[in-house]
N, C-alpha and C positions, 0 to 999 in steps of 0.2 A: 576397439577404440574406447567405448564406454566401459567395457569390462576391465581394461587395464587401469583406468582411473579409479574405478570402484575398488579395485584390489588394494589401492593405497589407503583406503579407509577400512580395510579388513573385510570387505563385502564381496559377494559373488552375485552377478546379475543373473536371475533365473532365466533359463532357456525354455521353460514351459509355463503356460498360464492362459488366462482367458482372453486377454487383450494385448495387442501388439503396441509397444511404445515406439514412437518415431522421432527422429531429429528433424527440425525444420530446415537444417542446413542443406540436406540432400533429399529429404522425404523418406529416407531409408530407415529400416528397422534398427532399433537398439536392443530390444529384448521384449519380454512379456511381463505383464502384471496380473495379479489376481486380487479381486476386490474382497474386502472383509465382509463377512456375513453379519446379520443382525446379532447373532449370539456372540460373535467376536467383538463387536462394538460394546455390547453389554459387559463382557469380561474386561475390556479395556477401561471402561468407566468404573467398574468395581475395583480394579487394581488401583486406579488413580485416587479414588476416595479413600482406600486403605492407606495410600502414601500420604494423603492430605492430613490424616489424623495425627501422624507423627511430624510431618514437615511444618505444620502450622505452629508447633511448639518449639521449633528450632529458632534460635535467635536470628533476627534479620541479617546481622553481619555475617553469620555463619552461612546463611542462604546465599549471601553475596559471594562467598568463597566458591560455591559451585559455578556461578556465572563467571567469576574471574578465571577459573580453570577452563571453562568453555572458550572464553576469549583467547586464552593462550593457545589452545588447540586450533582455533580458527586462524590465528597468525601462522601457525606451523603449516596448515593445509590451505592457505589462501589461494595459491596457484591451482591446486587440484580442484578445489570447490568451484573456483571461477571457471575452470575448464568444463566442469559439468554444467554450470549455468549456461555457458555458450552452446554446448551440445544440445541441451534440452530446450532452452528458450530462444536460442538464436541471437543472443546479445553479442555485440562486438566485444572484443577482449577487454578494452578499457572500461566499458560499462560493467562487464561481469566482475572485473577486479574491484570496481567501485562499489558494487553491491555487497561483495563479501567484506570490504572495508567498512561499509555501513553496519554490518553485523558486529564487527569488532568494536566500532565506536559505540554501538548500542550496549554491548556488554560492559564497556568502561562506564557508561552513564549509569547503568543499573547497579554496578558495584558501589559507586558513590551513593546512589539512592538507598542502598541497603542500610546506611547509617543516617538516613534523613527522612524516614517515614513519619514526618512530624504531625502531631495532633495540636490541640489548643488547650489552654487553661482559660476557663470562662469565669466571669464574675457571678457569684451566687447572691441572690437577694436574701438568703437566710444566714443568720450568724452561725459560725462554727461549721460551715459546710464548704467543701471544695468540689468544684464541678470541672470536669475535663471532657474533651472530645478525643477519642482515640480511634485508630484505624486497625481493623482486624482482618486476617486472611479471609478470602471470600469462599473459595472452593475450587472445584475442577473447572478449568477453562478449555473449551473447544476452540481451536483456531483453524479456520477454513480459509485457505489462501488461493490466489489466482496464479496463472502461469507467468505473468509478465514480471513479477518480482518474486521468484520462486523461493528465495531464502530470506531476504531482508525483512519482509513483512512478518514472517514467522518470528524472526529475532526481535522485532519491535515488541511483539506480544510476549514471547516466551521469556526473554531476559527480565522484563519487568514483572511478569506473573510469578516467576520463580522466586525473586527476592521478596515479593509480597506474600509468599507462602502458599501459592497455588500450583498444583500440578497442571500439566498441559497435555492435551490430546490433539495432535495435528492431523488434519485431513488436507493433504496437498492436492493441487490440481492433478488430474489424471495425466496431463501432458508433461508434468515435471516431478515424477516420482523419484528419480535417481538422486536429485539434490536433497530431497527429504530424507531418504535412507542414509545418505552420507552425513547429514547434520545429526540425525538420531544416533549414529555411531559415535560421533564426537561427544554428544551429551552423555551417552552411556559411559564413555571413558571417564568423563569428568565426574560423574556421580560415583562410579566405582572407586575412583581415586580418593574420595573423601568419605566413603561409606554412606552415601545418601541413598534413599530408596530408589531402586531402578525404575519404578513406575512413575516417577515425577515427570518423565517425558516419554510419550508414545506416539507412534505414527500408525494411522489406519488408512489404508489405500482403498480407493473405490470411486464410484460415480456419485450421482445425486442421491442415491438411496442411502449411502453411508453418511453423507452430510445431513440428510433428513433424520436419520437415527440419532445423531448427536443433537440436532436442533430440538427434537422432541423428548430427549432423555431427561427424566427428573433428577438424575444424579449429576448433571452438568449445570454449574451455577452461572457461567457466562459463556455466551457464544460470540466470538469475534469473527466476523465474516467479511471477506473482501471479495468483491465481484460486481456484477451488474445491478442496476437499480431494480430490475425485474426479480433477481434473486433476493434482494433485500426486502421487497414487498412480500415475498413468500416467507422468508425467515422471521422477520420482525413479529408479525401477529402470532406465529406459532410459539415462539419463545415467550411472548407476553401472556399467552393463554395459560401457561403453567407458572407464571410469575417469575420466570427466569430473567436474567439480564442479557442485553444485546449491545454489541458494539459493532456498528455497521460502517464500512468504508466502501462506498459504492461508486457510481460513474462520475465522470466530469466532462463538461463541455466548456473548456477554459478559454478565456479571452484576454487579449492584450490591447491596450489603447496606445497609439502612437500620436502624441500631441504635437502641436506646431513647433514647440521649442526642443523637441527630442534630439539627442545625439544619435544621428542615423547610423554611424559606424557601430556604436554600442548596441543599438536596437537590432540591427541586422544579425549580429552575432548571437544575441540572446534569442531572437525569434527562430533562427534556423535550428539551433539545438533543441529548443522547446518543441518545435513542430516536427522535426525529422528524427530526433534521437529515439533510440529503441524502436525504430521503424514506426513511430507514431503509436506505440502500444503501451503508453503510460496512462494512468488515470489523470495525471497532471499535464498531459500533452496539450500544447497550444493548438486549438482547433479554429478559433475565430480571431481575426486581426482587424481591429477597428482603427482606421487611419484618417487623420484630419485631411480634408480635401486639398489643403495647400502643400502637403507632403506626399500625397497618394502616388503620383506617377514616379517620383524618386524612389519611394520605398518599394514599390512593385518591381521596378527595374532592377534595383539592387538585389532584391530577394531572388528574382528569376536568375540573375547571374550566379548568385551563391548556390542555388539549387543545382545548377548545371555542373558545378564542381564537386558535388557530393559523390563519393565513391560507394557504389552499391556492390555487395558481393559477399563471399564467404566470410563470416564474422571472425574466423580464426586467422585470417590473413592480415598482415600489417597494413595500415593505411585505410582499411575499410571503415567507413563511418555509419553505414546503414546495412543491417543484416536482413534476413528474410522475415516475412510475415509468419505467424505461428502455424497456419495451415490453410487449406483451401477455402474453408468457410470464411476466414478473415479476408481472403482475397476477393471472394464473391461480394462481400459487403462493400469493399473498396470499389470494385468495378461498377456495382449498382449505383453508388453515390456519384461516380463520375458521369454516368449517363444522365442522372437526375440534374446535375449541374447545368448541362446544356438545355434540358427540358424546362428548367426554371429561368432560362434567359441568361445564365452565367457563362463564363469562358474559362476553360482550362488553359492557364498561361504557360505552364511548363509541367513536365512530369506526367505521371498517371499511367504509364504503360508498364506491363510486365516485361522485365528485361529479357529480350530474346536470346542473348548469348548465354545467360545464366540458366534460362529455361531449357535450352538445349542440353546443357551440361547436367542439369538436375531437374528433369521434367516433373518430378513429384514435389518440388520445392517452389516457393512463391516469393520471388524477388521482384520488387516494384520500385519504380522511380518515384520519390516523394513528389506530391502534386501540390500546385499552387493554383487556386481558382478565384477569379474575380466574380463577385456576386452583386446583382443590382439591389437586393433586399435580403432581409433575414427572415426567410420562411421556414417551413417545417424541416426541410433538408438541413439547413444550417444549424437549426436548434436540436437536431438529432445527433447523438454521439456515434461517429463512425470510428471504430478502433483500428485506425490505419493512418499513414502519413498523408493526410489531406487537410490543407489549410485554406479556409475561406477568408477572403479579404473584402472588407466593406468600407465605405466612406462615411464620414460624419462632418457636420459643419459647426455645430454649437455643442458646448459641454453637456447640456442636458440630453441632447440626442445621443451622444456617446454613452452616457451612463444608462440610458433607457435600453440601448442595444446590448450593452454589457450585461445588465441584470435581467434580461428577458429569458435567459436560459433556465430550464427547470432544475439543473444541477447548480451547486454552489461550492465547488471545491477550491480552485485556485484562480488567481487573477493577477494582472500586472498592468502597469502603465510606464511608458517611457516619456519622461518630461524633465525639463530643467527649470520648470516654473514651480516654485515652492508652494504657491497657492493651489495649483492643480494637484500636486502630490498630496497635500494635506486634505484636500476635498475628497480625493480618491480613498483616503484612509479614514474618513469621517463617517458618522452614522448614515449620512446620505450618499455615501460612495459605494464601493464594492460591497456586495452582499455575500461574499464568499468567506470560507473559513481561513483562507490564505490570501493575503494581499501584498504584492511586491511593487517596489518602485525601482525602475531602471535595472531590473533583471526579469527574466522570463518567469512563467508560472510553474516550471518544473525544476526539480533539483532541491527539494527541501532538506534542511539540516535536521538531525535527530534531536537537537536541544530544544526545539519548539514542538508544541503539540501539533500533530498532523491530522487533518480531517476537514470536513466541509459541512455545509448547510443544505437545506432544501432536499432534493432527491439524491444528494450524496450521502444522506443518512444521519449526519450529526455526530458521528463518533469521533474520538480523539485518541491517537496512539503516540508512542515514543515519549518525547520530553515534557517539560513543564510539569503540570500536575496531572497528566494523563494516567499516572499510576493509581489514582483514586478509583478508576473504573474497575480495578482488579481487587478492591478491598471493600469491606463493609464498615460503615461509620457507626460508632457507638458512643453515646453520651453517658458519662459516668458521674455519679454524685456520691460523695463520702461525707457522712455526718460524724464529726469528731467531738461533738459536744454531748451534753447530758440531756438536753431538751429535744423536742421533736416539733419544731415549727414547720408549718405547711406552706407551700408556695402560694402566692397571691393573698397571703394573710388569712387563709381559711382556717377556721377553728372547728375542731371535731373532738368531742369527748372532753 
């Protein structure tokens, strides 16, 4: 199955290796992987730095041509790559297709960006002087990605880094190696087609030890890491200790407020996708729902009905909306949280069971019914991110109470409010409102567009990727002054000699 798809990328899946790769669809084996050694990581960094020395001198529009070619190849192979995403990550086909489309959109954005790496012209206080601010290529970028968006997050980083003049070394999740190999094959084709250095993009496979080698390597200028907050706490100080740069996209415990004036039909649709999409395995998944007491019973009843219509099953089958959890460890976290719901005085309204029929058909896979739980208060359980389809519902009475509940999370990634009250919407978007990096009105917290900078505050890490001016993270700022006169005035009126 996987081997046939890989063959369309000109690749053969190895039948021998150190670790067995599995698909969450059945729990069955796909093949084997072998992790890179420390020496292999060193050689990858050395090759990338050699490529950087020539690529940084390549005009940005020419760099954009490489990304344009990559985008064209992604369009040709969209179905094949989406199939690999489904096989490895368990995403339903529509979401897998959407993830590859996000890569294509990111390439389009980056190609345009290659002609818009704008600096500034600054006013000099000295006569006959011109002062400018320009952006220069930074260096080798290490991109460490998670299983839940196995290709899109790499594309966010790689497309922008390449037009900024930076080679990329990608360490994918051990759970999603196939997709990384396929993407690398396409980048290699794009680079060969225009004579670009082949080491502009490399993949190094392995576990935490490979990630640590990249984090600690002095030849890596930027580490862009996506994962848990615990991972970020380890990565950040180590990169800072060698004065490298870090771009962290970490966890999220995202909330939505349903106000008294909300359009409930709209809210229910937005909430269900945000909470149950990707089997709850998004950093932007909706995990906390804060509902005004006047609408609470209606919202809970409507959501319970909608949850019972969700079709859970093999993500390759038409009509399935919720695929499997990635592995047994994810299921254990889900099951523990459901036990804690009752221990904390809450009630599981619907869902929460492992699907018995699917379990019998695929005993090593983990299909669960998305769960909806009513909670009396927002304690440690609710404020802990459980990476599974579990939505906690809380009541509020006054606006200040809703915002206190909303902003109590340690993470600050994404947020939303459903309201038809202009004042409430504007208060939510004001400095005293949501403290997250993403704030939405009348849509859920998940499903960000690539045109805006993506990222969050607090324990989400503060990084920004994709659109807006996120490209500046991949470049170094340089202030330049040119004296075109015959005198040598000093700044601040200083006289010397």
